[in-house]
LODRENDO-393078 format. One record per residue (C-alpha): x, y, z. Coordinates in steps of 0.2 Angstrom, whole numbers, plus 5000, padded with zeros to 4 digits. Last residue first. Example, Ala and Ser with C-alpha at 12.3 -4.5 7.8 and 13.67 -1.06 7.14 Angstrom:
- X_Y_Z
- 5068_4995_5036
- 5062_4978_5039
***
This chain:
- X_Y_Z
- 5519_6696_5125
- 5527_6715_5128
- 5514_6728_5118
- 5518_6741_5102
- 5513_6755_5095
- 5531_6765_5098
- 5523_6778_5107
- 5514_6767_5117
- 5526_6754_5122
- 5540_6772_5126
- 5525_6779_5139
- 5525_6762_5146
- 5545_6763_5149
- 5540_6778_5157
- 5529_6771_5171
- 5541_6758_5174
- 5554_6768_5178
- 5542_6778_5192
- 5537_6760_5197
- 5553_6753_5200
- 5559_6740_5190
- 5559_6723_5200
- 5547_6709_5199
- 5535_6719_5187
- 5549_6719_5174
- 5556_6700_5174
- 5538_6696_5173
- 5534_6706_5157
- 5551_6700_5149
- 5548_6683_5150
- 5532_6680_5147
- 5535_6676_5129
- 5551_6672_5123
- 5555_6676_5103
- 5539_6689_5104
- 5547_6697_5120
- 5562_6700_5111
- 5554_6706_5096
- 5543_6720_5110
- 5559_6726_5117
- 5569_6730_5103
- 5554_6740_5098
- 5551_6749_5116
- 5569_6752_5116
- 5569_6760_5098
- 5553_6771_5103
- 5565_6781_5117
- 5582_6779_5105
- 5573_6790_5094
- 5579_6790_5077
- 5588_6772_5074
- 5601_6766_5060
- 5604_6780_5050
- 5612_6791_5064
- 5619_6779_5074
- 5639_6784_5071
- 5634_6803_5073
- 5646_6815_5069
- 5647_6833_5076
- 5653_6843_5059
- 5672_6848_5062
- 5675_6866_5065
- 5688_6873_5050
- 5681_6888_5055
- 5685_6891_5074
- 5701_6887_5070
- 5705_6876_5091
- 5723_6882_5095
- 5733_6871_5102
- 5748_6877_5113
- 5763_6880_5105
- 5776_6871_5117
- 5785_6883_5128
- 5787_6878_5146
- 5770_6876_5156
- 5756_6866_5154
- 5741_6876_5155
- 5733_6873_5137
- 5731_6855_5143
- 5719_6859_5157
- 5730_6851_5172
- 5713_6839_5178
- 5707_6841_5196
- 5701_6825_5200
- 5703_6824_5221
- 5687_6831_5224
- 5677_6817_5215
- 5669_6825_5199
- 5649_6827_5199
- 5641_6829_5181
- 5627_6817_5185
- 5616_6821_5170
- 5597_6825_5173
- 5586_6808_5175
- 5575_6806_5162
- 5584_6797_5145
- 5600_6790_5156
- 5588_6784_5170
- 5578_6773_5158
- 5596_6765_5153
- 5599_6761_5170
- 5584_6753_5173
- 5588_6744_5160
- 5603_6738_5167
- 5595_6734_5185
- 5581_6724_5175
- 5594_6713_5165
- 5608_6710_5179
- 5599_6696_5189
- 5598_6687_5170
- 5621_6688_5170
- 5620_6670_5180
- 5614_6663_5163
- 5599_6662_5154
- 5590_6679_5147
- 5608_6690_5148
- 5618_6676_5140
- 5607_6679_5124
- 5612_6695_5118
- 5601_6704_5107
- 5588_6713_5118
- 5597_6720_5135
- 5615_6720_5125
- 5608_6728_5113
- 5596_6740_5121
- 5613_6745_5131
- 5622_6750_5114
- 5607_6760_5107
- 5607_6770_5125
- 5625_6773_5125
- 5627_6778_5106
- 5611_6789_5110
- 5619_6798_5127
- 5636_6799_5118
- 5627_6810_5102
- 5618_6821_5113
- 5630_6825_5127
- 5636_6819_5142
- 5638_6803_5149
- 5639_6801_5168
- 5623_6794_5172
- 5631_6778_5166
- 5641_6776_5177
- 5632_6764_5191
- 5625_6753_5178
- 5638_6752_5166
- 5657_6751_5177
- 5654_6739_5191
- 5638_6730_5189
- 5641_6729_5170
- 5659_6726_5169
- 5659_6714_5184
- 5647_6706_5171
- 5656_6705_5157
- 5671_6701_5168
- 5661_6683_5172
- 5679_6673_5165
- 5693_6684_5162
- 5699_6692_5145
- 5688_6679_5133
- 5673_6683_5145
- 5677_6702_5140
- 5677_6698_5124
- 5662_6685_5122
- 5650_6699_5129
- 5655_6712_5117
- 5653_6700_5103
- 5638_6695_5108
- 5631_6713_5111
- 5636_6714_5094
- 5652_6721_5080
- 5646_6736_5079
- 5634_6743_5089
- 5643_6734_5104
- 5659_6740_5101
- 5650_6759_5100
- 5644_6754_5116
- 5660_6748_5124
- 5667_6765_5117
- 5654_6777_5123
- 5657_6768_5142
- 5676_6769_5141
- 5673_6790_5136
- 5664_6792_5151
- 5674_6782_5162
- 5690_6790_5156
- 5684_6809_5162
- 5679_6800_5176
- 5696_6795_5180
- 5700_6777_5184
- 5719_6778_5188
- 5728_6762_5188
- 5715_6748_5187
- 5706_6757_5174
- 5723_6758_5163
- 5724_6742_5165
- 5708_6739_5159
- 5709_6749_5142
- 5726_6740_5137
- 5717_6724_5139
- 5701_6731_5128
- 5714_6733_5115
- 5724_6720_5117
- 5709_6710_5112
- 5704_6719_5096
- 5722_6718_5090
- 5719_6702_5080
- 5703_6708_5071
- 5706_6724_5066
- 5710_6722_5049
- 5693_6708_5048
- 5683_6719_5056
- 5684_6732_5039
- 5689_6751_5048
- 5676_6763_5048
- 5667_6760_5068
- 5680_6752_5075
- 5695_6764_5070
- 5685_6780_5072
- 5681_6774_5091
- 5699_6774_5092
- 5703_6788_5089
- 5691_6797_5096
- 5697_6786_5112
- 5716_6793_5113
- 5708_6809_5113
- 5697_6807_5128
- 5715_6801_5136
- 5722_6816_5132
- 5726_6825_5147
- 5725_6809_5159
- 5739_6801_5147
- 5741_6782_5144
- 5725_6782_5132
- 5734_6794_5120
- 5752_6783_5117
- 5740_6768_5118
- 5731_6777_5102
- 5747_6783_5093
- 5753_6763_5096
- 5738_6759_5089
- 5738_6769_5075
- 5756_6762_5071
- 5749_6746_5073
- 5738_6750_5059
- 5754_6754_5048
- 5757_6738_5039
- 5739_6738_5033
- 5745_6752_5021
- 5738_6746_5004
- 5720_6736_5010
- 5717_6740_5028
- 5725_6759_5024
- 5712_6759_5007
- 5697_6749_5014
- 5697_6765_5030
- 5700_6779_5018
- 5686_6792_5019
- 5682_6791_5039
- 5699_6783_5043
- 5707_6797_5037
- 5697_6811_5043
- 5700_6804_5059
- 5717_6804_5058
- 5715_6821_5053
- 5705_6824_5069
- 5719_6816_5079
- 5733_6827_5072
- 5725_6841_5077
- 5719_6839_5095
- 5736_6830_5099
- 5749_6844_5087
- 5749_6856_5101
- 5755_6843_5115
- 5771_6841_5106
- 5777_6823_5108
- 5765_6818_5095
- 5774_6824_5081
- 5790_6814_5089
- 5781_6797_5088
- 5780_6796_5068
- 5760_6792_5065
- 5758_6805_5052
- 5773_6801_5043
- 5762_6783_5039
- 5750_6795_5029
- 5757_6807_5019
- 5760_6797_5004
- 5742_6793_5008
- 5735_6810_5007
- 5745_6816_4990
- 5735_6796_4982
- 5717_6805_4985
- 5707_6797_5000
- 5694_6788_4992
- 5674_6796_4987
- 5668_6812_4996
- 5679_6824_4998
- 5677_6838_5009
- 5683_6829_5024
- 5700_6829_5017
- 5698_6848_5015
- 5691_6851_5034
- 5705_6840_5039
- 5719_6848_5028
- 5714_6864_5038
- 5715_6856_5054
- 5732_6849_5051
- 5740_6864_5043
- 5734_6873_5060
- 5744_6859_5070
- 5759_6863_5060
- 5760_6882_5060
- 5769_6887_5078
- 5782_6873_5074
- 5787_6879_5059
- 5795_6857_5056
- 5806_6864_5039
- 5797_6848_5032
- 5780_6852_5038
- 5780_6869_5033
- 5787_6867_5015
- 5775_6853_5011
- 5759_6865_5018
- 5765_6879_5006
- 5767_6865_4993
- 5749_6859_4998
- 5739_6877_4997
- 5737_6883_4978
- 5734_6864_4973
- 5725_6857_4988
- 5711_6872_4985
- 5710_6870_4966
- 5707_6850_4971
- 5691_6855_4984
- 5682_6863_4968
- 5674_6848_4966
- 5662_6851_4981
- 5655_6866_4971
- 5644_6881_4982
- 5649_6873_5001
- 5666_6870_4991
- 5669_6888_4991
- 5662_6896_5007
- 5671_6880_5017
- 5689_6884_5007
- 5690_6904_5008
- 5683_6902_5026
- 5698_6891_5032
- 5711_6902_5023
- 5701_6916_5032
- 5704_6906_5049
- 5724_6900_5043
- 5724_6919_5041
- 5716_6923_5058
- 5727_6914_5067
- 5744_6919_5063
- 5737_6936_5064
- 5735_6933_5082
- 5752_6921_5085
- 5765_6936_5077
- 5781_6931_5075
- 5784_6918_5063
- 5798_6918_5054
- 5799_6910_5038
- 5781_6905_5039
- 5778_6922_5038
- 5781_6923_5018
- 5774_6906_5012
- 5757_6911_5021
- 5757_6928_5014
- 5760_6921_4997
- 5745_6910_5000
- 5732_6922_5007
- 5735_6930_4991
- 5736_6916_4980
- 5718_6912_4989
- 5711_6930_4987
- 5714_6930_4969
- 5704_6915_4966
- 5694_6919_4978
- 5685_6934_4972
- 5671_6928_4964
- 5665_6916_4976
- 5666_6934_4990
- 5647_6936_4989
- 5646_6917_4994
- 5647_6922_5010
- 5649_6942_5016
- 5649_6940_5034
- 5661_6926_5037
- 5672_6933_5024
- 5673_6950_5031
- 5675_6944_5050
- 5692_6934_5041
- 5697_6949_5032
- 5695_6960_5048
- 5703_6950_5058
- 5718_6949_5043
- 5716_6969_5044
- 5718_6971_5065
- 5731_6957_5065
- 5745_6966_5053
- 5758_6957_5047
- 5762_6967_5033
- 5756_6981_5041
- 5772_6994_5044
- 5771_7000_5025
- 5755_6997_5018
- 5754_6979_5007
- 5742_6971_5020
- 5731_6988_5018
- 5731_6982_4999
- 5722_6964_5003
- 5708_6976_5015
- 5706_6989_5001
- 5704_6976_4988
- 5693_6968_5000
- 5681_6981_5004
- 5682_6988_4987
- 5674_6972_4980
- 5663_6969_4991
- 5654_6987_4993
- 5638_6987_4983
- 5633_6969_4993
- 5637_6977_5008
- 5617_6977_5012
- 5614_6962_5005
- 5628_6953_5016
- 5618_6960_5033
- 5624_6973_5045
- 5614_6968_5061
- 5621_6952_5060
- 5605_6937_5064
- 5602_6935_5083
- 5584_6937_5080
- 5584_6953_5080
- 5603_6963_5078
- 5619_6957_5082
- 5635_6964_5078
- 5651_6957_5071
- 5652_6967_5056
- 5652_6983_5064
- 5668_6976_5077
- 5678_6968_5062
- 5673_6986_5051
- 5683_6997_5066
- 5696_6985_5068
- 5700_6988_5049
- 5696_7005_5053
- 5708_7007_5067
- 5723_6998_5058
- 5722_7011_5044
- 5723_7026_5055
- 5734_7018_5068
- 5746_7013_5052
- 5745_7031_5045
- 5746_7030_5025
- 5726_7029_5024
- 5720_7017_5012
- 5710_7006_5025
- 5701_7024_5026
- 5691_7021_5011
- 5682_7006_5018
- 5680_7019_5035
- 5672_7030_5023
- 5663_7017_5014
- 5655_7010_5030
- 5650_7026_5040
- 5633_7029_5030
- 5629_7011_5036
- 5633_7016_5053
- 5623_7031_5051
- 5608_7022_5046
- 5611_7010_5063
- 5607_7024_5075
- 5620_7026_5083
- 5621_7019_5104
- 5626_7004_5101
- 5644_7007_5090
- 5648_7021_5104
- 5667_7013_5104
- 5668_7008_5085
- 5662_7025_5078
- 5672_7035_5090
- 5686_7027_5088
- 5686_7029_5070
- 5682_7048_5073
- 5697_7051_5086
- 5710_7038_5073
- 5703_7051_5060
- 5707_7066_5071
- 5725_7058_5076
- 5727_7060_5055
- 5723_7078_5053
- 5724_7073_5034
- 5728_7056_5027
- 5713_7052_5019
- 5709_7065_5010
- 5693_7074_5003
- 5683_7075_5022
- 5672_7063_5023
- 5680_7057_5040
- 5680_7072_5047
- 5665_7079_5043
- 5657_7063_5050
- 5665_7067_5069
- 5659_7084_5073
- 5639_7087_5069
- 5636_7070_5062
- 5644_7061_5080
- 5639_7075_5092
- 5622_7074_5087
- 5622_7055_5087
- 5628_7054_5105
- 5618_7068_5115
- 5624_7068_5132
- 5616_7071_5146
- 5609_7053_5147
- 5626_7045_5150
- 5630_7031_5142
- 5630_7012_5147
- 5635_6996_5136
- 5648_7006_5126
- 5659_6992_5115
- 5651_6976_5114
- 5666_6964_5115
- 5679_6975_5124
- 5665_6978_5135
- 5661_6996_5143
- 5650_7004_5155
- 5646_7024_5161
- 5654_7031_5142
- 5646_7047_5140
- 5659_7056_5148
- 5675_7049_5145
- 5669_7049_5125
- 5663_7068_5125
- 5682_7071_5135
- 5692_7062_5120
- 5682_7070_5108
- 5687_7088_5116
- 5703_7083_5119
- 5704_7078_5101
- 5695_7094_5094
- 5708_7104_5105
- 5723_7095_5096
- 5718_7101_5080
- 5721_7121_5085
- 5736_7123_5071
- 5728_7114_5058
- 5710_7119_5063
- 5712_7138_5064
- 5696_7147_5071
- 5686_7131_5073
- 5697_7120_5082
- 5695_7136_5097
- 5678_7133_5097
- 5677_7113_5098
- 5690_7117_5113
- 5678_7132_5120
- 5663_7118_5118
- 5671_7104_5127
- 5676_7113_5141
- 5660_7122_5142
- 5651_7104_5142
- 5665_7099_5155
- 5657_7108_5170
- 5639_7103_5165
- 5644_7086_5165
- 5653_7085_5180
- 5637_7093_5188
- 5624_7084_5182
- 5636_7066_5184
- 5639_7072_5204
- 5638_7054_5211
- 5643_7043_5201
- 5650_7054_5189
- 5667_7057_5198
- 5672_7040_5197
- 5669_7041_5176
- 5677_7057_5178
- 5691_7049_5187
- 5691_7034_5177
- 5694_7044_5161
- 5708_7055_5171
- 5717_7039_5171
- 5714_7032_5155
- 5724_7048_5148
- 5736_7049_5160
- 5743_7031_5155
- 5745_7017_5166
- 5732_7006_5164
- 5734_7010_5143
- 5733_6991_5141
- 5715_6994_5136
- 5717_6986_5121
- 5715_7000_5109
- 5723_7016_5116
- 5736_7007_5124
- 5739_6992_5111
- 5736_7005_5097
- 5751_7015_5103
- 5762_7002_5105
- 5760_6997_5087
- 5760_7014_5081
- 5777_7017_5089
- 5785_7030_5076
- 5769_7042_5071
- 5757_7040_5084
- 5771_7037_5098
- 5778_7053_5094
- 5761_7062_5092
- 5761_7055_5111
- 5775_7061_5116
- 5773_7080_5109
- 5757_7078_5122
- 5737_7076_5118
- 5729_7084_5135
- 5719_7073_5143
- 5730_7075_5158
- 5728_7095_5157
- 5709_7094_5157
- 5707_7078_5172
- 5719_7087_5184
- 5717_7106_5187
- 5702_7112_5176
- 5691_7097_5181
- 5697_7094_5200
- 5697_7113_5202
- 5680_7113_5196
- 5673_7099_5206
- 5682_7107_5220
- 5673_7123_5218
- 5657_7115_5217
- 5657_7108_5235
- 5654_7088_5236
- 5671_7082_5232
- 5676_7078_5251
- 5657_7074_5255
- 5657_7060_5245
- 5670_7049_5254
- 5657_7039_5265
- 5649_7034_5248
- 5666_7027_5238
- 5668_7032_5222
- 5679_7047_5225
- 5690_7038_5233
- 5694_7024_5220
- 5695_7040_5208
- 5706_7048_5218
- 5718_7033_5219
- 5718_7033_5200
- 5721_7050_5198
- 5739_7046_5209
- 5742_7032_5199
- 5743_7041_5182
- 5753_7054_5188
- 5765_7042_5195
- 5765_7031_5180
- 5767_7048_5167
- 5779_7056_5177
- 5795_7051_5166
- 5784_7054_5150
- 5784_7076_5155
- 5771_7086_5159
- 5776_7093_5177
- 5771_7089_5193
- 5765_7103_5205
- 5747_7099_5205
- 5744_7083_5205
- 5758_7079_5219
- 5749_7093_5228
- 5732_7079_5226
- 5742_7066_5233
- 5748_7075_5247
- 5732_7082_5253
- 5722_7066_5248
- 5735_7055_5261
- 5733_7069_5275
- 5715_7066_5273
- 5715_7047_5272
- 5726_7042_5287
- 5711_7042_5302
- 5700_7031_5290
- 5715_7019_5283
- 5707_7006_5295
- 5686_7009_5290
- 5693_7010_5271
- 5701_6992_5272
- 5696_6987_5254
- 5697_7003_5242
- 5706_7017_5255
- 5718_7002_5258
- 5724_6997_5239
- 5722_7016_5234
- 5735_7020_5247
- 5747_7004_5242
- 5745_7012_5224
- 5749_7029_5228
- 5767_7022_5238
- 5768_7012_5222
- 5769_7029_5210
- 5780_7037_5224
- 5791_7026_5224
- 5793_7025_5205
- 5796_7043_5206
- 5809_7044_5215
- 5819_7031_5207
- 5816_7039_5193
- 5804_7039_5178
- 5811_7037_5161
- 5808_7047_5147
- 5811_7065_5152
- 5829_7063_5156
- 5837_7074_5168
- 5836_7064_5183
- 5831_7069_5201
- 5836_7058_5215
- 5850_7071_5220
- 5839_7085_5223
- 5828_7076_5236
- 5809_7079_5236
- 5799_7070_5250
- 5781_7072_5250
- 5776_7055_5245
- 5791_7047_5257
- 5783_7056_5272
- 5763_7049_5268
- 5773_7030_5266
- 5783_7033_5281
- 5767_7040_5294
- 5758_7025_5286
- 5769_7013_5288
- 5773_7016_5305
- 5756_7021_5309
- 5751_7005_5301
- 5757_6993_5311
- 5745_6982_5320
- 5734_6982_5305
- 5751_6977_5298
- 5751_6964_5310
- 5734_6958_5310
- 5736_6956_5290
- 5721_6966_5280
- 5716_6954_5269
- 5722_6944_5251
- 5732_6962_5245
- 5742_6969_5261
- 5756_6956_5255
- 5756_6959_5237
- 5758_6979_5243
- 5766_6979_5255
- 5780_6969_5244
- 5777_6985_5232
- 5783_6994_5245
- 5798_6987_5252
- 5803_6985_5233
- 5803_7002_5231
- 5811_7005_5249
- 5826_6992_5241
- 5829_7003_5225
- 5827_7020_5236
- 5842_7013_5247
- 5851_7009_5232
- 5851_7025_5223
- 5853_7034_5239
- 5871_7027_5243
- 5877_7033_5226
- 5866_7051_5227
- 5876_7054_5245
- 5867_7068_5253
- 5854_7062_5262
- 5866_7047_5266
- 5859_7048_5286
- 5842_7052_5281
- 5840_7039_5268
- 5849_7028_5284
- 5835_7032_5297
- 5820_7025_5279
- 5834_7010_5277
- 5833_7004_5296
- 5813_7008_5295
- 5809_6999_5281
- 5821_6986_5287
- 5811_6984_5303
- 5795_6982_5295
- 5801_6969_5284
- 5808_6959_5297
- 5793_6962_5307
- 5782_6953_5290
- 5794_6941_5284
- 5794_6924_5295
- 5775_6925_5303
- 5767_6933_5287
- 5776_6920_5276
- 5766_6907_5285
- 5750_6916_5286
- 5752_6919_5267
- 5754_6900_5267
- 5740_6894_5274
- 5728_6908_5267
- 5734_6901_5251
- 5732_6885_5255
- 5714_6888_5265
- 5708_6895_5245
- 5705_6914_5239
- 5709_6917_5221
- 5727_6923_5217
- 5728_6937_5209
- 5738_6949_5221
- 5744_6933_5231
- 5754_6931_5213
- 5767_6945_5219
- 5772_6935_5231
- 5788_6925_5225
- 5793_6939_5212
- 5792_6953_5228
- 5801_6941_5236
- 5815_6937_5225
- 5817_6955_5221
- 5820_6958_5241
- 5832_6945_5243
- 5843_6951_5227
- 5839_6969_5236
- 5846_6962_5254
- 5862_6955_5243
- 5868_6972_5237
- 5860_6981_5252
- 5875_6973_5262
- 5870_6975_5281
- 5870_6956_5283
- 5854_6956_5293
- 5842_6955_5280
- 5851_6938_5273
- 5844_6929_5286
- 5826_6933_5281
- 5829_6924_5262
- 5837_6907_5271
- 5823_6909_5283
- 5811_6908_5268
- 5819_6898_5258
- 5818_6884_5272
- 5802_6876_5269
- 5807_6870_5250
- 5794_6855_5247
- 5780_6861_5257
- 5782_6880_5257
- 5785_6884_5243
- 5791_6869_5229
- 5779_6874_5213
- 5777_6895_5213
- 5797_6892_5222
- 5804_6885_5207
- 5797_6898_5198
- 5801_6910_5209
- 5819_6906_5212
- 5822_6906_5192
- 5814_6922_5192
- 5828_6926_5206
- 5842_6919_5195
- 5840_6930_5179
- 5838_6946_5188
- 5854_6941_5197
- 5862_6937_5182
- 5859_6956_5179
- 5862_6962_5194
- 5883_6953_5195
- 5881_6937_5207
- 5883_6933_5225
- 5863_6936_5229
- 5858_6922_5216
- 5873_6910_5221
- 5869_6909_5238
- 5850_6907_5235
- 5854_6895_5220
- 5864_6883_5229
- 5854_6873_5241
- 5837_6872_5228
- 5850_6869_5214
- 5855_6851_5223
- 5840_6845_5229
- 5832_6847_5210
- 5848_6841_5204
- 5847_6825_5215
- 5827_6822_5210
- 5830_6819_5193
- 5823_6834_5181
- 5811_6830_5170
- 5799_6819_5179
- 5789_6810_5166
- 5773_6812_5161
- 5754_6805_5169
- 5753_6820_5181
- 5765_6834_5176
- 5779_6839_5188
- 5783_6858_5185
- 5802_6860_5184
- 5803_6858_5165
- 5800_6871_5154
- 5804_6887_5167
- 5819_6880_5177
- 5826_6876_5157
- 5821_6894_5153
- 5831_6901_5170
- 5847_6889_5166
- 5848_6897_5146
- 5845_6915_5153
- 5858_6912_5168
- 5871_6902_5156
- 5869_6916_5142
- 5873_6930_5154
- 5889_6921_5164
- 5892_6916_5145
- 5891_6935_5139
- 5905_6940_5155
- 5919_6926_5151
- 5928_6922_5165
- 5915_6907_5167
- 5915_6901_5186
- 5896_6907_5193
- 5888_6906_5177
- 5898_6891_5172
- 5894_6881_5187
- 5877_6883_5186
- 5874_6878_5169
- 5884_6863_5174
- 5873_6860_5188
- 5856_6861_5178
- 5865_6848_5167
- 5870_6837_5183
- 5858_6823_5176
- 5853_6823_5154
- 5835_6829_5150
- 5843_6845_5144
- 5856_6835_5132
- 5846_6835_5116
- 5839_6853_5118
- 5855_6859_5121
- 5861_6851_5104
- 5844_6857_5096
- 5849_6875_5101
- 5869_6872_5093
- 5861_6864_5077
- 5850_6881_5074
- 5864_6893_5078
- 5875_6888_5067
- 5866_6888_5051
- 5856_6902_5059
- 5868_6916_5058
- 5866_6928_5070
- 5877_6918_5082
- 5871_6916_5100
- 5868_6898_5103
- 5885_6896_5094
- 5891_6903_5112
- 5881_6892_5121
- 5888_6878_5113
- 5905_6883_5115
- 5903_6886_5133
- 5893_6866_5135
- 5908_6859_5128
- 5922_6866_5138
- 5909_6862_5154
- 5909_6846_5148
- 5926_6843_5145
- 5929_6851_5165
- 5920_6841_5172
- 5902_6841_5181
- 5898_6822_5171
- 5885_6822_5160
***
């Protein structure tokens, strides 16, 4: 694409169409942009548009499109084509910083993100002048430019907060500090001075405080990994100014908005974070400053109101106190009983209250409420912070703190009892307090794993939680119902099993509650209870104990999906999946109605898939229905195909990318259930599965390979007779996969199935070419993963076609090639093979080479006979060699950037491990002994003399053991 006006005009029109609400106009425009994004100059056209277009909407659209293009294509993935040509890369890096700094804020943010994506890949090696270019802009004095630089620096450096320590990381951070720390400190001082100068100018203060927030964030990122010498030397400057800013209150910066945090609150929150970082990680150096920060932050907490806009500030301030009170040498600050009482009374209890804003979220924004409350993404809520502070204080002062709070809990419960309908919030706070007091350690998987001995959890459950759940109406006091259900969920390991069994019908009943939070919590609690493990690693709650509730459980779960706001509720769908898994054959009578409801749901959500977890559990539930029913009645597979294939066809025809990998997995499961020939409906689909476009998406590869394997296992003869013209297509897929380091193992899975199942004559003409392709890949890039797969393949080939055929095909490619493969690959590398079945295939294959390949006995290959036997005994007896060379750090398939649907394995569509030598050989050691015995009868005297001359003593001893176990001797 040339940088021409005509192309700019075309691009403008298509970008406009991508904003059209009508899919008939929008989709083709998106497809067009996708088709041209590989062209040279495409990114530069986008940058030109966002700089020169007269229409603001086009500028913004071009900036978002550009950022997403960079996100998808900038990273260079090994084995894959470079998606952006070098000239475009150079031009982008040369122009993007000045363009970002001169753009309006909305576009600046998008370009800043793009710079950080490029920086993650190219900085510092391939973009050495980025830092200098940014630092030089600090001199401009224009805060629009300075804030652009700070914003970009923040998005570049914030990854230091969660990177693992490494030499590369230290080198990079040192480089950044050398160039950036001093200018940042000078900018910090200058900005604070300007705040004094412009103390009465509201618009100037807004810009300056935006800068200070970004500077404080950069301070956090640059200090996170270790305390840099520069910051240690300049601690006085930073900490004194941070302290001043914490205590600052400028009327001009106060906002009327009760919801949205203002600049002052955001800055103080970040300073609390910075102080907590220093108190936790660099307490020795920070000690002189700590007392004044504790005082300032305490005052802040006591004087800040209950409005939502202060939530982040209050929670960060409480988190600061929580991190300080856990450190042994700050213990003295909290020891006094009055201090503890004061903290409990003034900080903890007020911040545990259920406020009007919480009530509003509970009713009107339940999804966000659940995410914060259940999934622990409430890191920045007051309640979570107060709860952490209770835990922190309990570390050294468990007794006194429990004593102080028990008084509060009792008085709150008394208030509630006086007038429940008015005072229900008192009980809510009491339950929250008990929960935070009792829980010392918690995991998502197991709930509370360690509890405070001083709190009687079962008694509280029976007296205060159960009555709420037993009340006649499931819709009364929804917040208390949700609290009660959450209590069961959290303390499921502490409450005795008989109480849990009493709770199950109550939870099933609450699936009918109108409140989204209540019926979601009920579903989640049931799902968690069903996963608990009892003795012998079986489920704690058994299918027999659930028998009386099966019908009402399934009815209420599916009914809950029809309640307003829950049509794609992932917790309900996960509970459906877990119920199927626990109940097994008890669900068979309900399957016809269940599968109808699941297919209708599948059809509805496939129109616009938006909830990945919901969709995943839905497919898991479909797989479970199939497995459980067909285990009892294998012929039922046909009725599932009838129910599902219409929807599957629609998904494949409409190219619903998110669902296609799932559809392939369910189809594999169904096809594997067939005992005889492949049904016609599957054969009609077979040619479509080989289309290259399907194989372009990484998420499709594992399930497609498995589906093709199912075709080969069940219908190799049909393919050979009715679809022989498709065999080259099948091998084309293998060739594509084998060329990629990330997917070569999938290529081998396919190849192994072809070798194992296809009639030999149907692949005869292709065999030599297959080996040549494998050798080419070995020469170009030999990796451990490839070698392991290659070893399994050649041994499987040997088992299938015979050792002589293996030797002949190698030597037909190049004379003496067979010897080279034995010497350079099989003997030195066999120890690396992992997996029971894989090792068995290799053992049987090598046994065949040793005992059924005449050239091994009487040509120049004979010298390799004993070393090969030695290697085989090593495979049996030595530990697996799992070392991987340093340079082989594979990019994980899921880690490739961009918007490809990642492959999500369905647990309940799992494939049974297939053992191709299962029928033939039970014990490979005995098999070796018997095969050696047979060989020695054919050529007496040869085998013992070869063994005695060059097999080492230890290996010989093992071999004697195999011969004895097989009751054979060598002649």
